[in-house]
N, C-alpha and C positions, 0 to 999 in steps of 0.2 A: 504494500500500500504506500502511495506517495505521501510524504509528510506535507502538511499545509505550511506554507511559508508565511511567517508573520513579520510585519514591518511597523516600526514606530516612526512617524514623520515629525520632525521638529521644524516649525515655521518661525524663523528667527528675524526676518526683516533685514535691515542694514546692520552689519556687524563689522567692526574693525578686524583687519586680517589677523593681527597677532592674537586677539581674543579667540577668533575662530580656530586658530592653530592650536592654542592651549586646550580648547574644548575638544577638538578631535583627538588630541593625545590622551586626554582623560577618558574619552569614550572608547578608544581603541583598547586601552588597558582594561576597562570594564568588560568589553566584549570578549577579550581573550579569556577572561576568567568566568565567562557566562553569567555575569551579573546583570547584563542588559540584553535585550533582543537586538536583532538587526535594526539599525537606526539610520535614517536619512535626514541630513541637514539641508534645508532649503533656505537660501539667503542671498543677499547682495553685499558687495563691499564698497566702501568709499574708493576713490581712485587709487589703485595699487598696482605696482609692477612686482612680479615674482620671478625669481630664478630657480630652476630645478637643480638637482644635485650635481649636475655636470658643471655648474657655475660658468656659463658661457657669457662672460662679461662683455665680450666683443659685440654681442648682439644688442647691447644697450647703446644707443646712438648719441646720447647726450651725457654730459657729466652728471654724476649722481646728485651733486649739489643743485643742479638745475631742476630736478624733480620737485624739490621743496617749493620752488617758486610757482610751479604748476599746481600745487596743492596735492601732490601725489607722494606716496611712500614706496620704498623698495624693500622687499623682504626676501630672505634666503630660505629655501625649503629643501626637504629631502624627498620630494616627489620626483617622478620621472618627467621627461619633456624639457623643453627649452624655456626661454623667457616669454612671458605673456602679460597681458593687462587685464585687470578686473576693475569694474566700476559700476556706477549706477546704471540701471536699465539693462542689466545683464543678469540672466537667471543662472544661479550656481547651485549645484547639487553635490554634497559631500556624503557619499555612502560609507557607513561604518558597518560593514557586513562580513559574514563569515563565508568565504568562497568554498571552504570544505563542506559546509552544511548544504550548500546549493549545488555542489558538484561541478564548479566552474574552475578552469585554469585561468591564468592571467590573460591569454589571448582572447578567450571567449568572453571574459569580463569586459575587456576594452571594446570588443565588437558589440556587445549589448549596450554599452554606454553610447556608442555611435548610433546604434539603432534607435535608442531613446530619442536622440535629437533629430534623426531623420524622420521619425514618425511625427514629431511635433511640427517640423517644417511642412510636412505633407498636409497637415490640418489647415494650413494657410495656402495650399496649392503651390508650395515652393518645393521644387525637385532637388533635394539635397542627396549627397552620396558620401560614403566613407572615403578616406584618403587613399591615394594610389601610391605604388612604389614604396610601401612601408611608412607612409605618412599617416599619422593618427589624426583624429578629429573628423569633422564633418564639413563638407564643402558644397558650394553652389557654383558650378563651373570651376574656375581657378580662384575663387574667393572663399576664404574660410569663414564659416558662420558659427562654428562650435569647436572649442578646444578641449583637449583631455590631457590631464596629468595626474597620475595615480601613484600611490605607494601601497605596497602589500607587505605586511609584517606578520609572520606566523599565520598566514592565511586570512588575516583581517585587513580590509581595505581602508584607506583614507584618501583625502583630497578627492578629485573626481572630474566634473565637467563644468564648462561655462558656455552658455548659449547666448549669443548676442541678440537681444530684443531690439533695443535702439540706443546703444551706448554712444558716447561721443567718439567717433572713429578717429578723430585727430590724435587721440592719445597713442594710437598704434603707430603713428608716424615716427615716434621717438625710439622705436625698437625694430628689430627684425623679428616679426611675430613668429614664435615657435621655431626660429632659426631658418625660416624659408624666405629667401630674399626676393624670389621672382614671382611671388603670388601675393594677392592682397587680402583684405578683410572686408566682410560685409555683415549685414544685420537683417533681421526679419523685416524691420520697417523699410529698409532700402530695397529689399527684394519684392515686397508687396506693393510698395508705393501708395499705400492707403492707410486709413485709420486702423489702429489695433486696439483690442480691449486693454484693460488696465494690466499692469505688471502682475498684480496678484492673480488675475485670471490665467495669465500665461504660465505663471509658476505652478498653479494647480494643474494645468494641462500637462506640463513637463513632468510633474510628479506622477500623473496618471500614465504617461508613456513609460516611465521608469518601472512602475508597478507591473504593467503588462509585459514589458520586455524581460523582466526577471522572474515573473511568475509568482509574485506575492499574492496571497489570498486574503489574509487577515491584516487589514491596515488601520491603524489608529493614528491620531495626530495630536500635537500639543502646539499652542500658540506661544508667542514670545513671553507674554505676561505669566502664564502658568509655569513656563520653564524657569524664569527668573525667580519665582517664588519657591520652587522646588529645589533649585540648585544654588541659590544665593548669588547668582551672577552667571554670566556666559563664560568668561575666561577662566 
């Protein structure tokens, strides 16, 4: 008999990157010891650039000091992938899930994250596809609409995906996004050319796509206020 997969969704709103990183670390530790179920963080960040564990500084095209004048931060992470940007009007999912429990390897996990974003784009009649030639993420033609950078520790995932709803794409001009110099970045707003529902609605749709892609059956959710009360803070 196939086990029913349960997922708890935390809807956090806008969270500083360093606080989200501390929260992920805490939840990964709890998930490893089976103190919590599989958990999905749904959030946005203030303007933030992040470098993966390869530390590809050359793909940051401006001095780090200049980022402060733009109102952006730079953070160093232990996720895979290259440099990327996170900001308002971007839907971010950080799954803290056990790959062993759902029988996924790393490649299958990334493919399902890609499928999550492809399905969301299709809901708006945008034909997106997975990267080619080993490139991760989701693309519309040669324009990237969704990025992926993950970490897996003892079979437990962290970090995840970022889907561009309608972020300020000018921020991407200061980096070589994901280390790919000859391709650009796009957004759902740019591809549809029309009005979109609120970010909250699109976040809910993205969560739904994730749930279907990974086969979760029992899904519960918590909002930011209840999470703060239960945990005494996010970070």
